[in-house]
C-alpha atoms as a printed R data frame, in Angstrom:
    type eleno elety resid chain resno       x       y       z
1   ATOM     1    CA   ILE     A     1 163.535 135.015 171.241
2   ATOM     2    CA   VAL     A     2 163.213 134.168 167.550
3   ATOM     3    CA   VAL     A     3 160.267 131.908 166.734
4   ATOM     4    CA   ALA     A     4 160.466 129.646 163.684
5   ATOM     5    CA   PRO     A     5 157.807 130.178 161.046
6   ATOM     6    CA   ASP     A     6 155.076 127.539 160.915
7   ATOM     7    CA   GLU     A     7 154.843 127.693 157.139
8   ATOM     8    CA   PRO     A     8 157.726 127.160 154.730
9   ATOM     9    CA   ASP     A     9 157.084 130.494 152.994
10  ATOM    10    CA   GLU     A    10 160.229 131.425 151.046
11  ATOM    11    CA   ASP     A    11 160.279 135.135 151.856
12  ATOM    12    CA   TYR     A    12 159.331 134.612 155.479
13  ATOM    13    CA   TYR     A    13 161.963 131.916 155.927
14  ATOM    14    CA   GLU     A    14 164.636 134.142 154.400
15  ATOM    15    CA   GLU     A    15 163.731 136.963 156.777
16  ATOM    16    CA   TYR     A    16 163.748 134.514 159.684
17  ATOM    17    CA   LEU     A    17 167.228 133.255 158.758
18  ATOM    18    CA   GLN     A    18 168.576 136.785 158.321
19  ATOM    19    CA   LEU     A    19 167.296 137.755 161.752
20  ATOM    20    CA   ARG     A    20 168.924 134.763 163.440
21  ATOM    21    CA   LEU     A    21 172.158 135.397 161.564
22  ATOM    22    CA   ALA     A    22 172.161 139.065 162.559
23  ATOM    23    CA   LEU     A    23 171.756 138.073 166.217
24  ATOM    24    CA   ALA     A    24 174.559 135.513 165.981
25  ATOM    25    CA   LEU     A    25 176.864 138.060 164.347
26  ATOM    26    CA   ARG     A    26 176.066 140.645 166.999
27  ATOM    27    CA   GLU     A    27 176.843 138.125 169.741
28  ATOM    28    CA   LYS     A    28 179.938 136.873 167.842
29  ATOM    29    CA   HIS     A    29 178.780 133.282 168.263
30  ATOM    30    CA   GLY     A    30 181.059 131.512 165.782
31  ATOM    31    CA   GLU     A    31 179.502 128.043 165.797
32  ATOM    32    CA   ARG     A    32 175.996 129.423 165.391
33  ATOM    33    CA   ILE     A    33 177.105 131.696 162.534
34  ATOM    34    CA   LEU     A    34 178.602 128.755 160.636
35  ATOM    35    CA   ALA     A    35 175.559 126.563 161.287
36  ATOM    36    CA   LEU     A    36 173.213 129.249 159.987
37  ATOM    37    CA   CYS     A    37 175.370 129.777 156.892
38  ATOM    38    CA   GLU     A    38 175.269 126.040 156.181
39  ATOM    39    CA   GLU     A    39 171.510 125.994 156.712
40  ATOM    40    CA   GLY     A    40 171.028 128.891 154.346
41  ATOM    41    CA   LEU     A    41 173.380 127.550 151.686
42  ATOM    42    CA   ARG     A    42 171.481 124.267 151.575
43  ATOM    43    CA   ARG     A    43 168.448 126.286 150.556
44  ATOM    44    CA   TRP     A    44 170.210 128.996 148.504
45  ATOM    45    CA   PRO     A    45 173.525 127.467 147.354
46  ATOM    46    CA   ASP     A    46 174.464 130.551 145.319
47  ATOM    47    CA   SER     A    47 173.958 133.144 148.071
48  ATOM    48    CA   THR     A    48 176.753 135.714 147.881
49  ATOM    49    CA   ARG     A    49 176.045 137.133 151.331
50  ATOM    50    CA   LEU     A    50 176.092 133.752 153.102
51  ATOM    51    CA   LYS     A    51 179.352 132.736 151.450
52  ATOM    52    CA   GLU     A    52 180.925 136.073 152.404
53  ATOM    53    CA   VAL     A    53 179.881 135.629 156.035
54  ATOM    54    CA   GLN     A    54 181.058 132.024 156.102
55  ATOM    55    CA   ALA     A    55 184.398 132.956 154.529
56  ATOM    56    CA   ASN     A    56 184.915 135.725 157.039
57  ATOM    57    CA   GLN     A    57 184.179 133.319 159.881
58  ATOM    58    CA   VAL     A    58 186.676 130.639 158.769
59  ATOM    59    CA   SER     A    59 189.377 132.928 157.335
60  ATOM    60    CA   ALA     A    60 191.609 132.687 160.417
61  ATOM    61    CA   SER     A    61 191.257 128.934 161.014
62  ATOM    62    CA   ASP     A    62 191.024 127.762 157.404
63  ATOM    63    CA   PRO     A    63 192.089 130.465 154.916
64  ATOM    64    CA   GLN     A    64 192.084 127.940 152.073
65  ATOM    65    CA   GLN     A    65 188.375 127.215 152.590
66  ATOM    66    CA   ALA     A    66 187.664 130.943 152.823
67  ATOM    67    CA   ARG     A    67 189.456 131.549 149.534
68  ATOM    68    CA   GLN     A    68 187.519 128.737 147.859
69  ATOM    69    CA   LEU     A    69 184.203 130.151 149.050
70  ATOM    70    CA   LEU     A    70 184.981 133.617 147.731
71  ATOM    71    CA   ARG     A    71 186.450 132.328 144.468
72  ATOM    72    CA   SER     A    72 183.259 130.373 143.839
73  ATOM    73    CA   VAL     A    73 181.289 133.603 144.097
74  ATOM    74    CA   LEU     A    74 183.750 135.513 141.924
75  ATOM    75    CA   LEU     A    75 183.957 132.831 139.240
76  ATOM    76    CA   GLN     A    76 180.356 131.606 139.172
77  ATOM    77    CA   GLY     A    77 178.085 133.754 141.346
78  ATOM    78    CA   GLU     A    78 177.044 137.374 141.747
79  ATOM    79    CA   PRO     A    79 180.061 139.032 143.361
80  ATOM    80    CA   ARG     A    80 180.060 142.464 144.969
81  ATOM    81    CA   ALA     A    81 182.932 144.818 145.720
82  ATOM    82    CA   GLN     A    82 182.856 143.369 149.250
83  ATOM    83    CA   THR     A    83 183.505 139.889 147.809
84  ATOM    84    CA   ALA     A    84 186.556 141.100 145.909
85  ATOM    85    CA   TRP     A    85 187.823 143.033 148.927
86  ATOM    86    CA   GLN     A    86 187.520 139.996 151.218
87  ATOM    87    CA   TYR     A    87 189.338 137.829 148.701
88  ATOM    88    CA   LEU     A    88 192.268 140.223 148.357
89  ATOM    89    CA   GLU     A    89 192.596 140.401 152.147
90  ATOM    90    CA   ILE     A    90 193.160 136.645 152.483
91  ATOM    91    CA   ALA     A    91 194.674 135.809 149.085
92  ATOM    92    CA   GLY     A    92 198.214 135.512 150.433
93  ATOM    93    CA   GLN     A    93 199.557 137.424 147.411
94  ATOM    94    CA   ALA     A    94 200.058 141.007 146.331
95  ATOM    95    CA   PRO     A    95 196.589 142.387 145.528
96  ATOM    96    CA   ASP     A    96 197.301 143.024 141.839
97  ATOM    97    CA   VAL     A    97 198.668 139.484 141.419
98  ATOM    98    CA   ALA     A    98 195.702 137.961 143.261
99  ATOM    99    CA   ALA     A    99 193.183 139.898 141.171
100 ATOM   100    CA   ARG     A   100 194.880 138.873 137.927
101 ATOM   101    CA   GLY     A   101 194.807 135.234 139.017
102 ATOM   102    CA   VAL     A   102 191.063 135.262 139.592
103 ATOM   103    CA   ILE     A   103 190.331 137.051 136.323
104 ATOM   104    CA   GLN     A   104 192.492 134.705 134.271
105 ATOM   105    CA   SER     A   105 190.766 131.685 135.861
106 ATOM   106    CA   ALA     A   106 187.262 132.977 135.148
107 ATOM   107    CA   PRO     A   107 185.079 131.999 132.192
108 ATOM   108    CA   GLU     A   108 185.753 134.340 129.303
109 ATOM   109    CA   ASP     A   109 182.351 136.007 129.474
110 ATOM   110    CA   ARG     A   110 182.994 137.091 133.093
111 ATOM   111    CA   ARG     A   111 186.515 138.452 132.790
112 ATOM   112    CA   THR     A   112 185.738 142.037 131.819
113 ATOM   113    CA   MET     A   113 183.139 142.274 134.586
114 ATOM   114    CA   LEU     A   114 185.618 140.975 137.160
115 ATOM   115    CA   SER     A   115 188.380 143.294 135.969
116 ATOM   116    CA   GLU     A   116 186.064 146.272 136.476
117 ATOM   117    CA   LEU     A   117 184.894 144.957 139.856
118 ATOM   118    CA   PHE     A   118 188.463 144.641 141.132
119 ATOM   119    CA   SER     A   119 189.201 148.140 139.839
120 ATOM   120    CA   ASP     A   120 186.568 149.427 142.282
121 ATOM   121    CA   VAL     A   121 188.444 147.833 145.164
122 ATOM   122    CA   MET     A   122 191.987 148.641 144.047
123 ATOM   123    CA   ARG     A   123 191.406 152.397 144.300
124 ATOM   124    CA   ASP     A   124 191.161 152.127 148.084
125 ATOM   125    CA   PRO     A   125 194.003 154.158 149.688
126 ATOM   126    CA   SER     A   126 195.435 151.034 151.333
127 ATOM   127    CA   LEU     A   127 195.845 149.389 147.900
128 ATOM   128    CA   LEU     A   128 196.931 152.473 145.992
129 ATOM   129    CA   ARG     A   129 200.497 151.349 145.308
130 ATOM   130    CA   TRP     A   130 199.207 148.362 143.317
131 ATOM   131    CA   ASN     A   131 196.463 150.245 141.497
132 ATOM   132    CA   ALA     A   132 198.377 151.532 138.459
133 ATOM   133    CA   SER     A   133 200.055 148.207 137.684
134 ATOM   134    CA   TYR     A   134 196.723 146.413 137.978
135 ATOM   135    CA   LEU     A   135 194.842 148.893 135.794
136 ATOM   136    CA   GLU     A   136 197.533 148.956 133.097
137 ATOM   137    CA   TRP     A   137 197.434 145.165 132.937
138 ATOM   138    CA   ALA     A   138 193.629 145.079 132.925
139 ATOM   139    CA   LEU     A   139 193.346 147.655 130.149
140 ATOM   140    CA   GLN     A   140 195.859 145.746 128.055
141 ATOM   141    CA   GLU     A   141 193.789 142.581 128.543
142 ATOM   142    CA   PHE     A   142 190.448 144.318 127.922
143 ATOM   143    CA   PRO     A   143 191.184 147.272 125.613
144 ATOM   144    CA   GLU     A   144 187.491 147.823 124.839
145 ATOM   145    CA   SER     A   145 186.688 148.692 128.451
146 ATOM   146    CA   ASP     A   146 186.302 152.447 128.715
147 ATOM   147    CA   PHE     A   147 185.436 151.913 132.372
148 ATOM   148    CA   LEU     A   148 189.032 150.764 133.000
149 ATOM   149    CA   ARG     A   149 190.399 153.564 130.824
150 ATOM   150    CA   TRP     A   150 188.400 156.041 132.934
151 ATOM   151    CA   ARG     A   151 189.722 154.532 136.155
152 ATOM   152    CA   LEU     A   152 193.298 154.769 134.895
153 ATOM   153    CA   ALA     A   153 192.982 158.406 133.825
154 ATOM   154    CA   THR     A   154 191.430 159.226 137.196
155 ATOM   155    CA   HIS     A   155 194.217 157.439 139.070
156 ATOM   156    CA   TYR     A   156 196.999 159.242 137.224
157 ATOM   157    CA   ASN     A   157 195.246 162.598 137.495
158 ATOM   158    CA   SER     A   158 194.696 162.332 141.251
159 ATOM   159    CA   ASN     A   159 198.317 161.290 141.779
160 ATOM   160    CA   GLY     A   160 199.866 164.126 139.789
161 ATOM   161    CA   GLN     A   161 201.008 162.019 136.828
162 ATOM   162    CA   VAL     A   162 199.732 164.584 134.371
163 ATOM   163    CA   ASP     A   163 201.139 163.261 131.092
164 ATOM   164    CA   ARG     A   164 199.865 159.731 131.693
165 ATOM   165    CA   ALA     A   165 196.478 161.058 132.778
166 ATOM   166    CA   ILE     A   166 196.162 163.145 129.602
167 ATOM   167    CA   GLN     A   167 197.162 160.190 127.426
168 ATOM   168    CA   ARG     A   168 194.386 157.988 128.824
169 ATOM   169    CA   ALA     A   169 191.855 160.831 128.847
170 ATOM   170    CA   ARG     A   170 192.577 161.582 125.169
171 ATOM   171    CA   GLU     A   171 192.018 157.929 124.312
172 ATOM   172    CA   LEU     A   172 188.720 158.028 126.176
173 ATOM   173    CA   HIS     A   173 187.603 161.193 124.388
174 ATOM   174    CA   GLN     A   174 188.639 159.902 120.964
175 ATOM   175    CA   ARG     A   175 186.595 156.765 121.534
176 ATOM   176    CA   ASN     A   176 183.602 158.739 122.852
177 ATOM   177    CA   PRO     A   177 183.778 162.193 121.211
178 ATOM   178    CA   ASP     A   178 180.168 163.107 122.002
179 ATOM   179    CA   ASP     A   179 180.174 161.923 125.609
180 ATOM   180    CA   PRO     A   180 180.142 164.886 128.061
181 ATOM   181    CA   GLU     A   181 181.890 162.911 130.788
182 ATOM   182    CA   SER     A   182 184.767 162.065 128.441
183 ATOM   183    CA   LYS     A   183 185.136 165.743 127.505
184 ATOM   184    CA   ARG     A   184 185.062 166.688 131.159
185 ATOM   185    CA   MET     A   185 187.713 164.108 132.038
186 ATOM   186    CA   LEU     A   186 190.037 165.407 129.317
187 ATOM   187    CA   GLY     A   187 189.471 168.980 130.480
188 ATOM   188    CA   ARG     A   188 190.205 168.063 134.101
189 ATOM   189    CA   CYS     A   189 193.406 166.261 133.167
190 ATOM   190    CA   LEU     A   190 194.597 169.166 130.994
191 ATOM   191    CA   ILE     A   191 194.134 171.800 133.723
192 ATOM   192    CA   ASP     A   192 197.471 171.199 135.416
193 ATOM   193    CA   ARG     A   193 199.426 171.247 132.156
194 ATOM   194    CA   ASP     A   194 197.658 174.062 130.300
195 ATOM   195    CA   ALA     A   195 194.483 175.510 131.808
196 ATOM   196    CA   LYS     A   196 193.747 177.555 128.690
197 ATOM   197    CA   GLN     A   197 193.820 174.391 126.607
198 ATOM   198    CA   ALA     A   198 191.430 172.751 129.088
199 ATOM   199    CA   LEU     A   199 188.913 175.606 129.039
200 ATOM   200    CA   PRO     A   200 187.096 174.779 125.748
201 ATOM   201    CA   TYR     A   201 186.310 171.239 126.918
202 ATOM   202    CA   LEU     A   202 185.006 172.347 130.309
203 ATOM   203    CA   GLU     A   203 183.073 175.303 128.894
204 ATOM   204    CA   GLN     A   204 181.382 173.040 126.368
205 ATOM   205    CA   VAL     A   205 180.210 170.502 128.953
206 ATOM   206    CA   CYS     A   206 179.011 173.292 131.254
207 ATOM   207    CA   ARG     A   207 176.840 174.659 128.480
208 ATOM   208    CA   GLU     A   208 175.070 171.302 128.563
209 ATOM   209    CA   ASN     A   209 175.221 170.613 132.304
210 ATOM   210    CA   ARG     A   210 175.344 173.287 135.026
211 ATOM   211    CA   SER     A   211 175.693 170.830 137.898
212 ATOM   212    CA   VAL     A   212 177.886 171.742 140.862
213 ATOM   213    CA   GLU     A   213 180.577 169.216 139.928
214 ATOM   214    CA   TYR     A   214 180.893 170.504 136.360
215 ATOM   215    CA   LEU     A   215 180.865 174.152 137.438
216 ATOM   216    CA   PHE     A   216 183.543 173.551 140.056
217 ATOM   217    CA   ASP     A   217 185.912 172.087 137.453
218 ATOM   218    CA   LEU     A   218 185.346 175.119 135.225
219 ATOM   219    CA   ALA     A   219 185.847 177.529 138.134
220 ATOM   220    CA   ARG     A   220 189.125 175.844 139.058
221 ATOM   221    CA   CYS     A   221 190.264 176.012 135.437
222 ATOM   222    CA   HIS     A   222 189.481 179.738 135.187
223 ATOM   223    CA   GLN     A   223 191.283 180.351 138.464
224 ATOM   224    CA   ILE     A   224 194.458 178.592 137.299
225 ATOM   225    CA   ALA     A   225 194.239 180.369 133.935
226 ATOM   226    CA   GLY     A   226 194.214 183.709 135.764
227 ATOM   227    CA   ASN     A   227 190.565 184.526 135.133
228 ATOM   228    CA   GLY     A   228 189.676 185.375 138.714
229 ATOM   229    CA   GLN     A   229 186.438 187.213 138.003
230 ATOM   230    CA   GLN     A   230 184.970 184.337 135.992
231 ATOM   231    CA   ALA     A   231 186.037 181.893 138.703
232 ATOM   232    CA   GLN     A   232 184.280 183.950 141.388
233 ATOM   233    CA   GLN     A   233 181.078 184.152 139.352
234 ATOM   234    CA   LEU     A   234 181.064 180.388 138.960
235 ATOM   235    CA   HIS     A   235 181.678 179.798 142.668
236 ATOM   236    CA   TRP     A   236 178.737 182.060 143.502
237 ATOM   237    CA   GLU     A   237 176.577 180.092 141.069
238 ATOM   238    CA   ILE     A   238 177.665 176.915 142.854
239 ATOM   239    CA   MET     A   239 176.767 178.357 146.267
240 ATOM   240    CA   GLU     A   240 173.349 179.371 144.996
241 ATOM   241    CA   GLN     A   241 172.752 175.812 143.806
242 ATOM   242    CA   ASN     A   242 174.167 174.133 146.900
243 ATOM   243    CA   PRO     A   243 174.899 176.278 149.984
244 ATOM   244    CA   TYR     A   244 177.018 173.507 151.539
245 ATOM   245    CA   VAL     A   245 179.906 173.475 149.037
246 ATOM   246    CA   SER     A   246 182.543 174.608 151.506
247 ATOM   247    CA   SER     A   247 185.364 174.449 148.947
248 ATOM   248    CA   SER     A   248 183.611 177.101 146.835
249 ATOM   249    CA   TRP     A   249 183.018 179.212 149.947
250 ATOM   250    CA   THR     A   250 186.734 179.002 150.772
251 ATOM   251    CA   ASN     A   251 187.711 180.037 147.261
252 ATOM   252    CA   LEU     A   252 185.414 183.053 147.467
253 ATOM   253    CA   PHE     A   253 186.875 183.968 150.854
254 ATOM   254    CA   VAL     A   254 190.444 183.720 149.535
255 ATOM   255    CA   PHE     A   255 189.502 185.786 146.455
256 ATOM   256    CA   SER     A   256 187.672 188.625 148.154
257 ATOM   257    CA   GLY     A   257 187.893 188.324 151.933
258 ATOM   258    CA   PRO     A   258 185.011 188.247 154.419
259 ATOM   259    CA   SER     A   259 181.639 189.785 153.729
260 ATOM   260    CA   ASP     A   260 178.133 189.731 155.151
261 ATOM   261    CA   ARG     A   261 177.046 187.734 152.132
262 ATOM   262    CA   LEU     A   262 179.644 185.029 152.766
263 ATOM   263    CA   TRP     A   263 179.121 185.004 156.521
264 ATOM   264    CA   ARG     A   264 175.479 183.977 156.130
265 ATOM   265    CA   TYR     A   265 176.605 180.587 154.853
266 ATOM   266    CA   VAL     A   266 178.971 179.760 157.735
267 ATOM   267    CA   GLY     A   267 176.580 178.615 160.456
268 ATOM   268    CA   PRO     A   268 174.464 176.329 158.237
269 ATOM   269    CA   MET     A   269 177.591 174.786 156.672
270 ATOM   270    CA   LEU     A   270 179.136 173.985 160.055
271 ATOM   271    CA   GLU     A   271 175.883 172.596 161.411
272 ATOM   272    CA   HIS     A   272 175.699 170.477 158.245
273 ATOM   273    CA   GLY     A   273 179.145 168.994 158.978
274 ATOM   274    CA   CYS     A   274 181.001 170.634 156.088
275 ATOM   275    CA   GLY     A   275 184.697 171.244 155.717
276 ATOM   276    CA   VAL     A   276 186.582 168.268 157.134
277 ATOM   277    CA   ASP     A   277 187.868 167.269 153.691
278 ATOM   278    CA   ASP     A   278 188.288 170.806 152.336
279 ATOM   279    CA   GLU     A   279 191.578 172.649 152.633
280 ATOM   280    CA   TYR     A   280 191.563 175.827 154.744
281 ATOM   281    CA   PHE     A   281 187.786 176.053 155.210
282 ATOM   282    CA   LEU     A   282 187.810 175.664 158.992
283 ATOM   283    CA   VAL     A   283 190.654 178.176 159.316
284 ATOM   284    CA   ALA     A   284 188.905 180.593 156.947
285 ATOM   285    CA   THR     A   285 185.744 180.473 159.058
286 ATOM   286    CA   VAL     A   286 187.789 181.566 162.087
287 ATOM   287    CA   MET     A   287 189.238 184.450 160.071
288 ATOM   288    CA   ALA     A   288 185.776 185.419 158.868
289 ATOM   289    CA   ALA     A   289 184.325 185.334 162.392
290 ATOM   290    CA   ILE     A   290 187.106 187.565 163.735
291 ATOM   291    CA   ARG     A   291 186.784 190.121 160.936
292 ATOM   292    CA   GLN     A   292 182.975 190.108 161.082
293 ATOM   293    CA   ARG     A   293 183.097 190.325 164.894
294 ATOM   294    CA   GLN     A   294 180.972 187.219 165.167
295 ATOM   295    CA   GLN     A   295 181.215 183.923 167.027
296 ATOM   296    CA   LEU     A   296 181.310 180.485 165.464
297 ATOM   297    CA   PRO     A   297 178.786 177.832 166.511
298 ATOM   298    CA   THR     A   298 179.997 174.991 168.737
299 ATOM   299    CA   ALA     A   299 179.686 172.668 165.712
300 ATOM   300    CA   TRP     A   300 183.034 174.095 164.539
301 ATOM   301    CA   PHE     A   301 185.104 172.353 167.212
302 ATOM   302    CA   PRO     A   302 184.466 168.630 166.450
303 ATOM   303    CA   LEU     A   303 184.915 169.300 162.736
304 ATOM   304    CA   ALA     A   304 188.185 171.120 163.411
305 ATOM   305    CA   MET     A   305 189.399 168.205 165.542
306 ATOM   306    CA   GLN     A   306 188.705 165.804 162.675
307 ATOM   307    CA   ARG     A   307 190.536 168.086 160.266
308 ATOM   308    CA   PHE     A   308 193.434 168.361 162.726
309 ATOM   309    CA   GLU     A   309 193.816 164.562 162.679
310 ATOM   310    CA   MET     A   310 193.830 164.574 158.870
311 ATOM   311    CA   LEU     A   311 196.563 167.218 158.785
312 ATOM   312    CA   LYS     A   312 198.883 164.886 160.670
313 ATOM   313    CA   THR     A   313 199.373 162.989 157.407
314 ATOM   314    CA   HIS     A   314 198.441 165.673 154.817
315 ATOM   315    CA   PRO     A   315 200.207 169.016 154.434
316 ATOM   316    CA   GLY     A   316 197.087 171.138 153.964
317 ATOM   317    CA   PHE     A   317 196.991 174.542 152.287
318 ATOM   318    CA   ARG     A   318 199.496 177.310 153.072
319 ATOM   319    CA   ASP     A   319 199.727 177.741 156.860
320 ATOM   320    CA   GLU     A   320 196.574 175.728 157.536
321 ATOM   321    CA   ARG     A   321 198.084 173.337 160.064
322 ATOM   322    CA   THR     A   322 199.653 176.078 162.196
323 ATOM   323    CA   ARG     A   323 196.549 178.269 162.180
324 ATOM   324    CA   LEU     A   324 194.181 175.379 162.874
325 ATOM   325    CA   THR     A   325 196.379 174.229 165.778
326 ATOM   326    CA   ARG     A   326 196.349 177.695 167.330
327 ATOM   327    CA   SER     A   327 192.602 178.021 166.794
328 ATOM   328    CA   LEU     A   328 192.015 174.730 168.599
329 ATOM   329    CA   LEU     A   329 194.308 175.735 171.471
330 ATOM   330    CA   ALA     A   330 192.416 179.000 171.857
331 ATOM   331    CA   TRP     A   331 189.096 177.153 171.810
332 ATOM   332    CA   VAL     A   332 190.152 174.638 174.470
333 ATOM   333    CA   ALA     A   333 191.520 177.415 176.665
334 ATOM   334    CA   ARG     A   334 188.061 179.027 176.540
335 ATOM   335    CA   ARG     A   335 185.973 175.840 176.515
336 ATOM   336    CA   PRO     A   336 188.049 172.998 178.056
337 ATOM   337    CA   GLN     A   337 184.955 170.847 178.545
338 ATOM   338    CA   ASP     A   338 184.691 170.382 174.755
339 ATOM   339    CA   LEU     A   339 187.923 168.347 174.606
340 ATOM   340    CA   GLY     A   340 187.094 164.670 175.126
341 ATOM   341    CA   GLY     A   341 189.096 162.487 177.457
342 ATOM   342    CA   ASN     A   342 191.098 160.701 174.729
343 ATOM   343    CA   ALA     A   343 191.597 163.702 172.438
344 ATOM   344    CA   LYS     A   344 194.968 165.437 172.482
345 ATOM   345    CA   LEU     A   345 196.299 168.694 171.126
346 ATOM   346    CA   PRO     A   346 199.950 169.753 170.768
347 ATOM   347    CA   SER     A   347 201.176 171.535 173.875
348 ATOM   348    CA   GLY     A   348 203.994 173.648 172.423
349 ATOM   349    CA   TRP     A   349 204.273 176.852 174.415
350 ATOM   350    CA   ILE     A   350 204.947 178.978 171.327
351 ATOM   351    CA   ASP     A   351 201.646 178.015 169.680
352 ATOM   352    CA   LEU     A   352 199.785 178.345 172.968
353 ATOM   353    CA   LEU     A   353 201.230 181.800 173.641
354 ATOM   354    CA   ALA     A   354 200.562 182.919 170.060
355 ATOM   355    CA   ALA     A   355 196.973 181.661 170.251
356 ATOM   356    CA   ARG     A   356 196.292 183.681 173.384
357 ATOM   357    CA   LEU     A   357 198.195 186.891 172.679
358 ATOM   358    CA   TRP     A   358 198.388 187.240 168.889
359 ATOM   359    CA   TRP     A   359 196.060 185.101 166.753
360 ATOM   360    CA   PRO     A   360 193.262 184.083 166.944
361 ATOM   361    CA   ARG     A   361 192.643 185.010 170.606
362 ATOM   362    CA   CYS     A   362 189.114 184.164 171.782
363 ATOM   363    CA   SER     A   363 186.544 186.733 170.637
364 ATOM   364    CA   TRP     A   364 185.252 184.328 167.976
365 ATOM   365    CA   ILE     A   365 184.664 181.468 170.451
366 ATOM   366    CA   PRO     A   366 181.215 181.137 172.064
367 ATOM   367    CA   GLN     A   367 181.181 181.524 175.827
368 ATOM   368    CA   ARG     A   368 180.614 178.589 178.123
369 ATOM   369    CA   THR     A   369 177.117 178.318 179.507
370 ATOM   370    CA   ASP     A   370 178.449 178.770 183.053
371 ATOM   371    CA   GLU     A   371 180.147 182.088 182.233
């Protein structure tokens, strides 16, 4: 039961309305949601949150009204990334076209802000194919925006378009020659073309900032340039700063193999939930456990299952998919109760036989409590 406040206190009334709205949303009571949005908008006609909720509620029955609500926030209010995302979902146009339409309709003093806001949304994986065309247009319209230039360099770099990434990163650095982030971006973009050319930029920023992110870029650059010893030293420095950087742990394992020093990190990293997004880490921990004659904690299995799902659409590193599959098959053979009812693993007899008789077998898997 939600009791109305006796006094028209602004803060109290706002909290009261939010509580009723949260209950209506939880119960999916459409009429009540709309009534509460109308009530709130009479009091706060510029509320971004209320207009977003109202637009979401009417988007199926009246998409035109939903678009108008969201456009009013984008053109006149205080929009968030969520506002832009909702608008693109119901715009009825290609996302880059819809974003351009809003920006061109906006007052001039809001256009750069909106172009940068939409750039936040357009980098979502589901919108990736429209991202470059949108960013190129936006940067042409707003050439003074280094935020857009940064986004474009990042997009090209992450998608392997090295020359285009370097072009935008050079522009960024030329415009901001003393900015460490601009130097770092240029160094990162140069790595895949010429790691030795990238080194001076990354070394310079690391002299000023020894954060994990900066050090990892420099370590990767040294590794690609063939400077393995320097790369290892940097990865150890990273691990000393943050013992949960599983990508650095994996690089150290690949460089030098298992060791007592490396093994000490494994349990805490797995318990911390590390490795789902990092290539080969969960396979490397199996290798390390076998060679160290140790057992992995049970936290390994759910992380490995998540990584297994990711590898259905991503190739992974080297033989990662095959080895992870066999590791999971071996685990389930030893601990079948850990596999949930809806989870599935491949049932190829070759992988199953290899898992049991060749690699990884089961010495690294903790015993069941009933054994």
